[in-house]
Backbone as a printed PyTorch tensor [residue, N CA C, xyz], in Angstrom:
tensor([[[  0.7540,  -1.1950,  -0.0430],
         [ -0.0110,  -0.0280,  -0.0060],
         [  0.8960,   1.2320,   0.0610]],

        [[  0.4690,   2.1340,  -0.7680],
         [  1.2640,   3.4450,  -1.0330],
         [  1.2420,   4.1890,   0.3240]],

        [[  0.2070,   4.1960,   1.1570],
         [  0.1940,   4.9010,   2.3850],
         [  1.2220,   4.4330,   3.3890]],

        [[  1.2420,   3.0470,   3.4930],
         [  2.2700,   2.4410,   4.4370],
         [  3.6410,   2.7730,   4.0200]],

        [[  3.9110,   2.7220,   2.7410],
         [  5.2800,   2.9250,   2.2050],
         [  5.6660,   4.3740,   2.4330]],

        [[  4.7100,   5.4000,   2.3730],
         [  4.8570,   6.8200,   2.5660],
         [  5.2120,   7.0140,   4.0690]],

        [[  4.5910,   6.4210,   4.9210],
         [  4.6920,   6.4050,   6.3070],
         [  6.1530,   6.0940,   6.6860]],

        [[  6.5140,   4.9060,   6.1110],
         [  8.0540,   4.5160,   6.4720],
         [  8.9580,   5.5410,   5.8590]],

        [[  8.8270,   5.8600,   4.6770],
         [  9.7280,   6.7160,   3.8240],
         [  9.9910,   8.0230,   4.5980]],

        [[  8.8930,   8.6440,   5.1240],
         [  8.9730,   9.9190,   5.7760],
         [  9.0710,   9.8290,   7.3030]],

        [[  8.9640,   8.7590,   7.8950],
         [  8.9640,   8.5150,   9.3670],
         [  7.9910,   9.3500,  10.1770]],

        [[  6.6870,   9.0860,   9.7330],
         [  5.6660,  10.0490,  10.2930],
         [  5.1650,   9.6340,  11.6550]],

        [[  4.7920,  10.4860,  12.4370],
         [  4.2480,  10.1720,  13.7030],
         [  2.7950,   9.7010,  13.5650]],

        [[  2.1630,   9.2150,  14.6670],
         [  0.7940,   8.6590,  14.5540],
         [ -0.1420,   9.6050,  14.0580]],

        [[ -0.2150,  10.8070,  14.5590],
         [ -1.0990,  11.9670,  14.0570],
         [ -0.8370,  12.3580,  12.6570]],

        [[  0.4470,  12.3640,  12.2370],
         [  0.7650,  12.8190,  10.8280],
         [  0.3940,  11.6450,   9.9030]],

        [[  0.3880,  10.4240,  10.3120],
         [ -0.2160,   9.4080,   9.4960],
         [ -1.6700,   9.5430,   9.1960]],

        [[ -2.4380,   9.9210,  10.1810],
         [ -3.9330,   9.9610,   9.9700],
         [ -4.1160,  11.1400,   9.0940]],

        [[ -3.4250,  12.2010,   9.2980],
         [ -3.5470,  13.4410,   8.4140],
         [ -3.1800,  13.0760,   6.9440]],

        [[ -2.0640,  12.4640,   6.7020],
         [ -1.6800,  12.0510,   5.4460],
         [ -2.7010,  11.1490,   4.7330]],

        [[ -3.1780,  10.2840,   5.4970],
         [ -4.3240,   9.4280,   4.8800],
         [ -5.4790,  10.2700,   4.2020]],

        [[ -5.9360,  11.1640,   5.0910],
         [ -7.0790,  12.0530,   4.6840],
         [ -6.4930,  12.9000,   3.4340]],

        [[ -5.3980,  13.3180,   3.4140],
         [ -4.8650,  14.1060,   2.2690],
         [ -4.6180,  13.3150,   0.9480]],

        [[ -4.3940,  11.9230,   1.1880],
         [ -4.1330,  10.9790,   0.1340],
         [ -5.4900,  10.6950,  -0.4960]],

        [[ -6.5460,  10.4800,   0.2120],
         [ -7.8890,  10.0620,  -0.3090],
         [ -8.8290,  11.1740,  -0.7580]],

        [[ -8.6200,  12.2890,  -0.0700],
         [ -9.5970,  13.4110,  -0.3670],
         [ -9.5890,  13.8180,  -1.7960]],

        [[ -8.5840,  14.2190,  -2.4670],
         [ -8.6440,  14.4410,  -3.9840],
         [ -9.2690,  13.3260,  -4.7940]],

        [[ -9.0480,  12.0890,  -4.5130],
         [ -9.7990,  11.0460,  -5.2740],
         [-11.2440,  10.8910,  -4.9680]],

        [[-11.6350,  11.1480,  -3.7310],
         [-13.0020,  11.1150,  -3.4310],
         [-13.7200,  12.1570,  -4.0960]],

        [[-13.1950,  13.4890,  -4.2430],
         [-13.7710,  14.5050,  -4.9320],
         [-13.9130,  14.2830,  -6.4460]],

        [[-12.8810,  13.7350,  -6.8800],
         [-12.9010,  13.4800,  -8.4560],
         [-13.8040,  12.2850,  -8.7260]],

        [[-13.8110,  11.3580,  -7.8450],
         [-14.5620,  10.1270,  -8.2180],
         [-16.0230,  10.3970,  -7.9860]],

        [[-16.4640,  11.4830,  -7.3270],
         [-17.8790,  11.8480,  -7.4110],
         [-18.3350,  12.1470,  -8.7880]],

        [[-17.3670,  12.9370,  -9.3800],
         [-17.6810,  13.3480, -10.9410],
         [-17.6230,  12.0400, -11.7400]],

        [[-16.7170,  11.1610, -11.4820],
         [-16.6680,  10.0110, -12.3310],
         [-17.8760,   9.1300, -12.1870]],

        [[-18.4080,   9.0160, -11.0180],
         [-19.6310,   8.1850, -10.9420],
         [-20.7720,   8.8860, -11.4980]],

        [[-20.7870,  10.3150, -11.3920],
         [-21.9660,  11.0890, -11.8280],
         [-21.9900,  10.8610, -13.4420]],

        [[-20.8870,  11.0000, -14.0650],
         [-20.7680,  10.9350, -15.4800],
         [-20.1310,   9.5770, -15.9950]],

        [[-20.5930,   8.5470, -15.2940],
         [-20.0800,   7.1500, -15.4700],
         [-20.1020,   6.7540, -17.0040]],

        [[-21.3580,   6.8690, -17.6510],
         [-21.5770,   6.4860, -19.0600],
         [-20.5430,   7.1600, -20.0160]],

        [[-20.2290,   8.4920, -19.7580],
         [-19.4290,   9.2040, -20.6340],
         [-17.9390,   8.8890, -20.4730]],

        [[-17.5570,   8.6350, -19.2780],
         [-16.0830,   8.3820, -18.9260],
         [-15.8180,   6.8960, -19.3010]],

        [[-16.6980,   5.9650, -18.9360],
         [-16.5320,   4.5990, -19.2650],
         [-17.5550,   4.0430, -20.2380]],

        [[-17.4530,   4.4010, -21.4560],
         [-18.5150,   4.0580, -22.4530],
         [-18.5960,   2.5860, -22.8110]],

        [[-17.5430,   1.8490, -22.4470],
         [-17.6350,   0.4110, -22.7430],
         [-18.0730,  -0.4000, -21.6230]],

        [[-18.4040,   0.2370, -20.5140],
         [-18.9330,  -0.5030, -19.4000],
         [-20.5350,  -0.2940, -19.3440]],

        [[-21.2470,  -1.2770, -18.9360],
         [-22.6840,  -1.2430, -18.8560],
         [-23.0190,  -0.1800, -17.7550]],

        [[-23.9790,   0.6480, -17.9640],
         [-24.3990,   1.6180, -16.9900],
         [-24.8450,   1.1480, -15.6400]],

        [[-25.2970,  -0.1420, -15.7490],
         [-25.7770,  -0.6450, -14.3500],
         [-24.5610,  -1.0570, -13.4950]],

        [[-23.3310,  -0.9760, -13.9410],
         [-22.1500,  -1.2520, -13.1360],
         [-21.6910,  -0.0550, -12.4310]],

        [[-22.3220,   1.1390, -12.4950],
         [-21.7400,   2.3590, -11.8150],
         [-21.9690,   2.1390, -10.3570]],

        [[-23.0120,   1.5360,  -9.7950],
         [-23.0530,   1.3010,  -8.4040],
         [-22.0030,   0.4170,  -7.8030]],

        [[-21.6890,  -0.6830,  -8.5890],
         [-20.6390,  -1.5380,  -8.0900],
         [-19.3410,  -0.7650,  -8.2620]],

        [[-19.1420,  -0.1910,  -9.1570],
         [-17.7710,   0.6830,  -9.3620],
         [-17.7480,   1.6320,  -8.1380]],

        [[-18.7790,   2.2950,  -7.8300],
         [-18.7100,   3.2900,  -6.7550],
         [-18.5350,   2.6330,  -5.4200]],

        [[-19.1220,   1.5360,  -5.2160],
         [-18.9860,   0.7740,  -4.0050],
         [-17.5110,   0.2710,  -3.7780]],

        [[-16.8500,  -0.1590,  -4.8620],
         [-15.4230,  -0.5430,  -4.8250],
         [-14.5280,   0.7020,  -4.5370]],

        [[-14.9440,   1.8070,  -5.0350],
         [-14.1830,   3.1060,  -4.7720],
         [-14.1480,   3.3560,  -3.2670]],

        [[-15.4350,   3.4330,  -2.7520],
         [-15.5390,   3.6870,  -1.3290],
         [-14.8090,   2.6000,  -0.4890]],

        [[-14.9580,   1.3310,  -0.7880],
         [-14.2580,   0.3250,  -0.0740],
         [-12.7110,   0.6220,  -0.1120]],

        [[-12.0840,   0.9870,  -1.1750],
         [-10.7070,   1.1560,  -1.2660],
         [-10.2870,   2.4320,  -0.4450]],

        [[-11.0210,   3.4760,  -0.5090],
         [-10.8280,   4.6600,   0.3070],
         [-10.8080,   4.3600,   1.7700]],

        [[-11.8700,   3.6580,   2.2690],
         [-12.0300,   3.1090,   3.5960],
         [-10.9220,   2.3870,   4.0350]],

        [[-10.3080,   1.4550,   3.2330],
         [ -9.3080,   0.6450,   3.6600],
         [ -7.9970,   1.5690,   3.8470]],

        [[ -7.6810,   2.5360,   3.0780],
         [ -6.5850,   3.4150,   3.2790],
         [ -6.8010,   4.1420,   4.5520]],

        [[ -7.9310,   4.7570,   4.8290],
         [ -8.2760,   5.5520,   5.9710],
         [ -8.1280,   4.7090,   7.2550]],

        [[ -8.8700,   3.4010,   7.2790],
         [ -8.7710,   2.6130,   8.4710],
         [ -7.3990,   2.1700,   8.7230]],

        [[ -6.7120,   1.8100,   7.7050],
         [ -5.3140,   1.3210,   7.9740],
         [ -4.3990,   2.3810,   8.5150]],

        [[ -4.6260,   3.7130,   8.0640],
         [ -3.8340,   4.7380,   8.6720],
         [ -4.1990,   5.0550,  10.1530]],

        [[ -5.4280,   4.9830,  10.3880],
         [ -5.9320,   5.2250,  11.6640],
         [ -5.3900,   4.2840,  12.6590]],

        [[ -5.5940,   2.9260,  12.2400],
         [ -5.0480,   1.8530,  13.1630],
         [ -3.6320,   1.9090,  13.3780]],

        [[ -2.8000,   2.1470,  12.3830],
         [ -1.3570,   2.2920,  12.5450],
         [ -1.0980,   3.4510,  13.3440]],

        [[ -1.6720,   4.6250,  13.0290],
         [ -1.4060,   5.7440,  13.7640],
         [ -1.7060,   5.6800,  15.2860]],

        [[ -2.8700,   5.1150,  15.5490],
         [ -3.2450,   4.9570,  17.0260],
         [ -2.4240,   3.9780,  17.6340]],

        [[ -1.9350,   2.9360,  16.9970],
         [ -1.1190,   1.9280,  17.5390],
         [  0.2650,   2.5780,  17.9710]],

        [[  0.8260,   3.2850,  16.9750],
         [  2.0320,   3.9230,  17.3000],
         [  1.9160,   4.9350,  18.3750]],

        [[  0.9350,   5.6010,  18.3990],
         [  0.7670,   6.6430,  19.5530],
         [  0.6410,   6.0430,  20.9060]],

        [[ -0.0430,   4.7500,  20.9650],
         [ -0.1380,   4.0440,  22.3430],
         [  1.2650,   3.4890,  22.6600]],

        [[  1.9060,   2.9940,  21.6710],
         [  3.4940,   2.4510,  21.9810],
         [  4.2310,   3.4910,  22.5880]],

        [[  4.2640,   4.7970,  21.8960],
         [  5.0820,   5.8460,  22.3560],
         [  4.6570,   6.3770,  23.7510]],

        [[  3.3190,   6.2850,  24.0500],
         [  2.9200,   6.7330,  25.4660],
         [  3.3560,   5.5930,  26.4270]],

        [[  3.4110,   4.3620,  25.9830],
         [  3.8270,   3.3530,  27.0450],
         [  5.2570,   3.5200,  27.1730]],

        [[  6.0340,   3.8940,  26.2670],
         [  7.6080,   4.1180,  26.4510],
         [  7.7790,   5.2910,  27.4230]],

        [[  7.0090,   6.3090,  27.1580],
         [  7.1340,   7.6050,  27.8990],
         [  6.7900,   7.2210,  29.5160]],

        [[  5.9100,   6.4860,  29.6290],
         [  5.3800,   6.0200,  30.9830],
         [  6.5590,   5.3000,  31.8410]],

        [[  7.4150,   4.6260,  31.0950],
         [  8.3950,   3.7270,  31.7270],
         [  9.4790,   4.7100,  32.2400]]])
């Protein structure tokens, strides 16, 4: 996943990981609303009844990126707090 590779490359903190995830998916979400709205014109070779399936896969993919980033970010935050407590 590109988000996990980006986290490792830039050595981001827990909070930074969550912010980066939002910044990674937000442009795609905005653009994909137009793609779904004009599905038949953008994908003329796909049947129009596939637009809902296409949209649901997009939402699933964005959710995976966001949830992964949140889980990794929160886990890292908890482990740093545990180290500080020692």
